[in-house]
C-alpha positions as CSV (number, residue, x, y, z in Angstrom):
1,M,114.9,97.5,56.3
2,S,113.0,98.3,58.4
3,E,108.9,99.2,58.0
4,S,108.2,103.4,56.9
5,I,106.9,105.5,59.2
6,V,105.2,109.4,59.9
7,H,108.0,111.8,60.1
8,Q,107.7,115.9,60.6
9,G,108.8,118.6,60.5
10,G,109.4,122.3,59.6
11,C,111.5,125.1,59.9
12,H,112.8,127.7,63.0
13,C,109.0,129.8,63.3
14,G,107.6,126.5,62.5
15,N,105.9,128.6,59.1
16,V,106.7,125.6,57.0
17,R,105.7,122.2,58.2
18,F,106.5,118.7,56.2
19,E,105.6,115.3,56.5
20,F,107.5,112.2,55.0
21,D,107.6,108.4,55.4
22,A,111.0,107.1,56.1
23,P,111.6,104.4,58.4
24,A,112.0,105.3,62.2
25,E,116.5,104.9,61.7
26,S,117.1,106.7,58.0
27,V,120.4,106.7,56.8
28,L,121.5,110.1,57.0
29,S,124.7,111.9,54.9
30,E,126.5,115.1,54.8
31,C,127.8,117.1,51.7
32,N,130.9,118.8,50.8
33,C,129.4,121.4,48.5
34,S,129.5,125.4,49.5
35,V,126.2,125.6,50.8
36,C,125.1,122.3,52.9
37,H,128.6,122.6,54.2
38,M,128.3,126.0,55.1
39,S,124.9,125.6,56.8
40,G,125.5,122.3,58.5
41,Y,122.4,120.6,56.5
42,L,122.5,117.5,57.4
43,H,120.7,115.0,53.9
44,L,118.2,112.6,55.2
45,F,116.8,111.4,51.4
46,V,113.0,110.6,50.4
47,D,110.9,110.0,47.1
48,K,108.7,112.6,45.5
49,S,106.0,110.2,46.7
50,A,106.9,109.9,50.3
51,F,107.6,114.1,51.2
52,R,104.3,115.9,51.9
53,L,104.4,119.5,52.0
54,V,101.6,120.5,55.0
55,A,101.9,124.6,55.7
56,S,102.3,127.5,53.0
57,E,103.6,126.8,50.2
58,D,103.6,130.7,49.9
59,E,106.5,131.3,52.9
60,L,108.7,129.4,50.6
61,S,111.8,130.8,48.8
62,C,113.6,129.0,46.2
63,Y,117.5,129.5,45.6
64,E,119.1,127.9,42.8
65,F,122.7,128.3,41.8
66,N,125.3,126.9,39.2
67,T,123.8,124.5,36.8
68,G,120.2,125.1,38.5
69,V,118.7,121.6,38.8
70,A,119.0,121.6,42.5
71,K,116.1,123.6,44.3
72,H,117.6,124.4,47.5
73,Y,113.2,125.5,49.4
74,F,114.1,127.8,52.5
75,C,111.3,129.8,55.1
76,R,111.1,133.3,53.7
77,N,110.6,134.0,57.4
78,C,113.6,132.4,59.3
79,G,115.5,131.7,56.4
80,I,115.7,128.4,57.4
81,K,116.3,125.2,55.1
82,S,114.6,121.9,55.8
83,F,114.0,120.6,52.6
84,Y,115.4,120.6,49.2
85,I,115.3,119.3,45.6
86,P,119.4,117.8,45.1
87,R,120.6,117.5,41.8
88,S,122.2,114.2,42.7
89,H,118.8,112.5,44.1
90,P,115.9,115.0,41.6
91,H,114.1,112.1,41.8
92,G,113.5,113.1,45.9
93,Y,113.9,115.2,48.0
94,S,116.8,116.0,50.6
95,I,115.0,116.8,54.3
96,N,117.9,118.2,56.4
97,A,117.4,115.9,59.8
98,R,118.2,119.0,61.6
99,C,114.4,119.7,60.9
100,V,112.6,117.0,61.7
101,D,110.9,116.7,65.1
102,S,112.6,115.0,68.2
């Protein structure tokens, strides 16, 4: 595995910003659950220790369904879910690769 670098990203309006450590080329995956499928979410999993919320925790809302284990965070202003705590990886975060800066 290659050395980790700092990546940055955020929601559409820019109110929510985050950064995380991951290799320059990371494995991405698609989920077939109803929420991820309908929103076109593209997963990049990182450990909790590799994720940092940089701006606007107060701009986040949380959506939970079914078991309530997954914490789907989205921007209160633009509605974009740029990261969340998945049920399948509760020890980390799933970053929406579509929300990572180019």
